[in-house]
C-alpha positions as semicolon CSV with decimal commas, in nm:
position;residue;x (nm);y (nm);z (nm)
1;M;-4,243;-5,868;-3,208
2;A;-4,593;-5,723;-3,179
3;K;-4,811;-5,731;-2,870
4;G;-5,183;-5,712;-2,804
5;L;-5,354;-5,510;-2,532
6;D;-5,711;-5,524;-2,406
7;V;-5,813;-5,257;-2,155
8;G;-6,134;-5,401;-2,016
9;T;-6,370;-5,290;-1,744
10;M;-6,275;-5,585;-1,524
11;N;-5,928;-5,686;-1,648
12;I;-5,636;-5,536;-1,838
13;I;-5,460;-5,806;-2,040
14;S;-5,161;-5,811;-2,272
15;A;-5,059;-6,090;-2,508
16;E;-4,728;-6,162;-2,677
17;K;-4,633;-6,436;-2,920
18;G;-4,347;-6,649;-2,801
19;K;-4,154;-6,930;-2,967
20;G;-4,351;-7,142;-3,209
21;D;-4,724;-7,110;-3,155
22;S;-4,702;-7,025;-2,786
23;I;-4,864;-6,704;-2,659
24;S;-4,787;-6,556;-2,319
25;F;-5,040;-6,345;-2,131
26;A;-5,013;-6,093;-1,848
27;Q;-5,325;-5,989;-1,660
28;Q;-5,429;-5,755;-1,382
29;R;-5,769;-5,658;-1,246
30;N;-5,870;-5,307;-1,350
31;A;-5,941;-5,191;-0,995
32;F;-5,784;-5,031;-0,690
33;L;-5,846;-5,014;-0,316
34;E;-5,773;-4,718;-0,090
35;M;-5,627;-4,786;0,253
36;E;-5,430;-4,599;0,519
37;A;-5,053;-4,586;0,481
38;G;-4,814;-4,712;0,747
39;D;-4,464;-4,855;0,772
40;L;-4,592;-5,206;0,838
41;A;-4,836;-5,196;0,547
42;Q;-4,575;-5,058;0,307
43;N;-4,314;-5,316;0,409
44;M;-4,569;-5,592;0,354
45;L;-4,666;-5,459;0,012
46;D;-4,304;-5,413;-0,094
47;S;-4,197;-5,762;0,016
48;A;-4,493;-5,916;-0,171
49;K;-4,419;-5,703;-0,481
50;I;-4,774;-5,572;-0,482
51;L;-4,851;-5,284;-0,716
52;Y;-4,955;-4,974;-0,522
53;T;-4,927;-4,596;-0,513
54;Q;-4,899;-4,363;-0,216
55;K;-5,025;-4,009;-0,176
56;D;-4,993;-3,833;0,160
57;N;-5,120;-4,080;0,421
58;M;-5,317;-4,302;0,181
59;I;-5,217;-4,608;-0,024
60;N;-5,394;-4,736;-0,335
61;V;-5,350;-5,110;-0,393
62;L;-5,398;-5,193;-0,761
63;G;-5,491;-5,495;-0,968
64;E;-5,574;-5,845;-0,848
65;D;-5,459;-5,770;-0,496
66;A;-5,720;-5,494;-0,464
67;F;-5,991;-5,764;-0,479
68;K;-5,811;-5,980;-0,224
69;F;-5,769;-5,690;0,018
70;S;-6,130;-5,581;-0,031
71;N;-6,254;-5,917;0,093
72;V;-6,010;-5,926;0,385
73;F;-6,098;-5,576;0,506
74;N;-6,461;-5,582;0,383
75;K;-6,412;-5,262;0,185
76;S;-6,544;-5,170;-0,160
77;I;-6,299;-5,141;-0,446
78;R;-6,291;-4,851;-0,689
79;R;-6,316;-4,912;-1,063
80;P;-6,137;-4,691;-1,321
81;M;-6,382;-4,800;-1,593
82;K;-6,758;-4,825;-1,618
83;Q;-6,974;-4,973;-1,897
84;G;-6,669;-5,047;-2,111
85;I;-6,505;-4,703;-2,105
86;I;-6,302;-4,482;-1,870
87;S;-6,534;-4,380;-1,588
88;P;-6,617;-4,009;-1,578
89;D;-6,709;-4,050;-1,210
90;E;-6,365;-4,168;-1,095
91;K;-6,104;-3,888;-1,087
92;E;-5,816;-4,135;-1,042
93;S;-5,912;-4,341;-1,350
94;I;-5,637;-4,246;-1,592
95;P;-5,340;-4,259;-1,349
96;M;-5,450;-4,601;-1,223
97;I;-5,506;-4,743;-1,572
98;K;-5,164;-4,612;-1,676
99;L;-4,991;-4,797;-1,391
100;I;-5,173;-5,123;-1,461
101;I;-5,098;-5,100;-1,835
102;E;-4,731;-5,046;-1,752
103;R;-4,732;-5,357;-1,533
104;V;-4,895;-5,592;-1,787
105;L;-4,749;-5,449;-2,110
106;G;-4,397;-5,366;-1,996
107;K;-4,146;-5,166;-2,194
108;P;-4,099;-5,228;-2,569
109;E;-3,817;-5,467;-2,652
110;K;-3,714;-5,247;-2,943
111;E;-3,790;-4,896;-3,060
112;G;-4,123;-4,867;-3,237
113;E;-4,251;-5,208;-3,129
114;I;-4,613;-5,252;-3,241
115;V;-4,905;-5,298;-3,005
116;Y;-5,262;-5,356;-3,119
117;I;-5,522;-5,227;-2,874
118;S;-5,877;-5,361;-2,881
119;V;-6,143;-5,092;-2,842
120;P;-6,522;-5,110;-2,813
121;A;-6,769;-5,018;-3,084
122;S;-7,031;-4,750;-3,023
123;P;-7,324;-4,886;-2,819
124;V;-7,671;-4,899;-2,968
125;D;-7,849;-4,866;-2,634
126;S;-7,651;-4,581;-2,477
127;K;-7,513;-4,237;-2,559
128;V;-7,169;-4,335;-2,428
129;N;-6,889;-4,186;-2,642
130;V;-6,615;-4,445;-2,699
131;L;-6,382;-4,209;-2,889
132;Y;-6,237;-4,041;-2,578
133;H;-6,173;-4,378;-2,416
134;S;-6,005;-4,520;-2,729
135;K;-5,775;-4,224;-2,783
136;T;-5,681;-4,200;-2,415
137;V;-5,582;-4,567;-2,394
138;E;-5,385;-4,531;-2,716
139;A;-5,203;-4,225;-2,578
140;L;-5,108;-4,414;-2,261
141;A;-4,951;-4,698;-2,463
142;K;-4,764;-4,447;-2,680
143;R;-4,606;-4,296;-2,369
144;F;-4,421;-4,623;-2,314
145;G;-4,270;-4,604;-2,664
146;Y;-4,501;-4,834;-2,861
147;Q;-4,627;-4,785;-3,214
148;T;-5,001;-4,820;-3,157
149;H;-5,289;-4,948;-3,369
150;L;-5,653;-4,967;-3,266
151;I;-5,872;-5,264;-3,357
152;D;-6,243;-5,316;-3,304
153;E;-6,296;-5,565;-3,022
154;G;-6,540;-5,784;-3,212
155;L;-6,313;-5,786;-3,519
156;A;-6,024;-5,902;-3,301
157;V;-6,234;-6,207;-3,212
158;V;-6,292;-6,274;-3,584
159;F;-5,916;-6,257;-3,653
160;S;-5,847;-6,485;-3,357
161;E;-6,107;-6,755;-3,419
162;L;-6,222;-6,754;-3,783
163;G;-5,902;-6,809;-3,978
164;D;-6,033;-7,140;-4,112
165;F;-6,339;-6,958;-4,249
166;N;-6,156;-6,682;-4,438
167;F;-6,227;-6,448;-4,145
168;T;-6,595;-6,445;-4,233
169;G;-6,855;-6,468;-3,959
170;I;-6,961;-6,305;-3,633
171;G;-6,724;-6,210;-3,355
172;I;-6,873;-6,160;-3,007
173;S;-6,683;-6,035;-2,704
174;V;-6,870;-6,039;-2,372
175;G;-6,689;-5,813;-2,127
176;A;-6,774;-5,681;-1,784
177;G;-6,899;-5,345;-1,911
178;M;-7,005;-5,409;-2,270
179;T;-7,090;-5,682;-2,517
180;N;-6,929;-5,621;-2,858
181;I;-7,053;-5,774;-3,185
182;T;-6,892;-5,755;-3,529
183;V;-7,012;-5,914;-3,853
184;A;-6,720;-5,957;-4,092
185;Y;-6,680;-6,072;-4,451
186;L;-6,330;-6,169;-4,567
187;A;-6,174;-5,984;-4,270
188;T;-6,370;-5,668;-4,351
189;P;-6,615;-5,548;-4,083
190;V;-6,965;-5,510;-4,225
191;V;-7,144;-5,420;-3,901
192;S;-6,993;-5,337;-3,562
193;F;-7,182;-5,236;-3,250
194;S;-7,194;-5,291;-2,877
195;I;-7,452;-5,324;-2,601
196;A;-7,380;-5,135;-2,280
197;R;-7,439;-5,442;-2,063
198;G;-7,211;-5,727;-1,970
199;G;-7,077;-5,915;-1,673
200;D;-7,113;-5,621;-1,433
201;W;-7,484;-5,599;-1,507
202;M;-7,521;-5,972;-1,437
203;D;-7,329;-5,937;-1,110
204;E;-7,551;-5,648;-1,004
205;Q;-7,862;-5,859;-1,061
206;V;-7,717;-6,145;-0,855
207;S;-7,611;-5,905;-0,579
208;S;-7,958;-5,750;-0,572
209;A;-8,125;-6,090;-0,552
210;T;-7,894;-6,246;-0,292
211;G;-7,767;-5,952;-0,087
212;V;-7,407;-6,062;-0,144
213;A;-7,153;-5,785;-0,216
214;N;-7,039;-5,746;-0,577
215;E;-6,674;-5,804;-0,484
216;R;-6,757;-6,153;-0,356
217;I;-6,969;-6,239;-0,659
218;T;-6,697;-6,140;-0,907
219;Q;-6,422;-6,347;-0,745
């Protein structure tokens, strides 16, 4: 059975086809929050089965719970990705993304199980290089034993939604970091590109106008 994986700026999501036409999803926020370690904190995290890592006297809470803790403690979260790709400014990006992928994707049910990974197209309004991001995410999935295939994010939308139209039309994916657009004819991409703006940019404008922290706006 094949799986799908989308490593987005805001969320990391996997999809798997179940019985009949049912599709099951697993999702985690692509974020983490640093906090001081302690026996009480660790016991609480363990009992709640919260995903976290520990290094020396610091704990990193990952995923959805990072947002919850950030609002409770009024602390800013850290984001492994920026503008649709792995952030060059965050040194913990790859280890954190790896842990979240492992949580949502799980281990393959059989050797060589296929996973299709959606990746962004090159942006037309930025010099961001998407190749490093795409190959890094693919390498992380391979480490878990999957046979990986990359698919353009906009084309994935075409395959998902335009079956009744011979997979001909325009696929648009509006993410937190990027907006991806693909024009396809009979399942063949004719034009694919992205714009390096998305939900994060909108949140920043709202935060600037209202003075409300980004973490509260994105809830």
